[in-house]
Every structure is written in C-alpha cells, then in structure tokens.
C-alpha positions in Angstrom: 113.4 103.1 83.0 110.8 105.2 81.2 109.2 108.1 83.0 105.6 109.2 82.9 106.5 112.8 82.2 109.8 114.5 81.6 109.8 116.1 85.1 108.7 113.0 87.0 111.2 110.9 88.9 112.3 107.4 87.7 109.9 104.6 88.7 112.3 103.1 91.2 112.8 106.5 93.0 109.0 107.1 93.0 108.5 103.6 94.5 111.1 104.2 97.2 109.6 107.6 98.1 106.2 106.0 98.2 107.2 103.6 101.0 106.3 104.4 104.5 108.9 105.8 106.9 109.0 102.5 108.9 109.6 100.4 105.8 112.4 102.7 104.5 114.1 102.5 108.0 113.7 98.7 108.0 115.5 98.5 104.6 118.1 101.2 105.0 119.2 100.9 108.7 120.4 97.3 108.5 122.2 97.9 105.2 124.0 100.9 106.6 125.0 99.2 109.8 126.4 96.1 108.0 128.3 98.1 105.4 129.7 100.6 107.9 130.7 97.8 110.3 132.5 96.0 107.5 134.2 99.2 106.4 135.5 99.8 110.0 136.7 96.2 110.4 138.0 95.4 106.9 139.2 98.7 105.5 140.1 100.6 108.7 141.5 97.6 110.6 139.4 98.2 113.8 138.9 95.2 116.2 135.6 93.4 115.5 133.8 94.7 118.6 134.8 98.3 118.0 134.0 98.0 114.3 130.5 96.8 115.0 130.0 99.5 117.6 131.1 102.2 115.1 129.0 100.5 112.4 125.9 100.8 114.6 126.6 104.4 115.6 127.4 105.6 112.1 124.8 103.3 110.5 122.1 105.0 112.5 123.3 108.4 111.4 123.6 107.4 107.8 120.1 105.8 107.7 118.6 108.9 109.2 120.4 111.1 106.7 119.2 108.9 103.7 115.6 108.8 104.9 115.5 112.6 105.7 117.0 113.5 102.4 114.5 111.3 100.6 111.6 113.1 102.4 113.1 116.5 101.7 113.7 115.9 98.0 110.2 114.6 97.6 108.7 117.6 99.3 110.8 120.0 97.1 109.8 118.2 93.9 106.1 118.3 94.9 106.4 122.0 95.9 108.0 122.8 92.5 105.3 120.8 90.7 102.5 122.6 92.6 104.2 126.0 92.0 104.7 125.4 88.3 101.4 123.7 87.7 98.7 124.9 90.1 96.2 122.3 89.0 98.7 119.5 89.6 98.9 118.5 85.9 102.5 118.7 84.8 101.5 118.6 81.1 99.7 121.9 81.4 101.7 125.1 81.1 101.1 128.3 82.9 100.4 131.3 80.7 
C-alpha cells in the first residue's frame, strides 16, 4: 500500500488507529476469544468448557494488550512527528 509520506504508517494501520476504542474492542475481543478458545481445545487438548473459559480469560487480556499497544504506538508516532516537525508538516525539515 502506498504511503502519503515516508514516515507515515500504511493506510490500513492508519485506518485501524483511527477507529474508536469501542469499535476496536468489538473487532478484536471476539477474535481473540475464539482463537484462544480454539487453541486451548484443539492444540492443548483441554475439555471444551475449560478451553472456552481459558479463551475468554486470555482473550480479554490479549484484546486489552492489542488495543493498548495500538494507542501507545500511535501516541509515540505523533509525539515523534510533533518533535521532529513542530508545525506538523512532515515534509518540512528543521534547520
């Protein structure tokens, strides 16, 4: 995917970061729960009920970690951009 500037994130990443917290949680949480439940049942051989319980527990933690890391990385990138380019224009260089 082409980028607007060399330092800007890919469009998909910018789109994901632009979503509200609630929408990110609505997308990530169910995926994490389903994938981790499947992992516990299929790959680790847990009984179905226990695997689903573990999937819910670890899925919530994984979803929180993904959403938190998304927010932190966006803030770090914006802080770098502001520090490197005080006027907010990444094409302009500091002298």
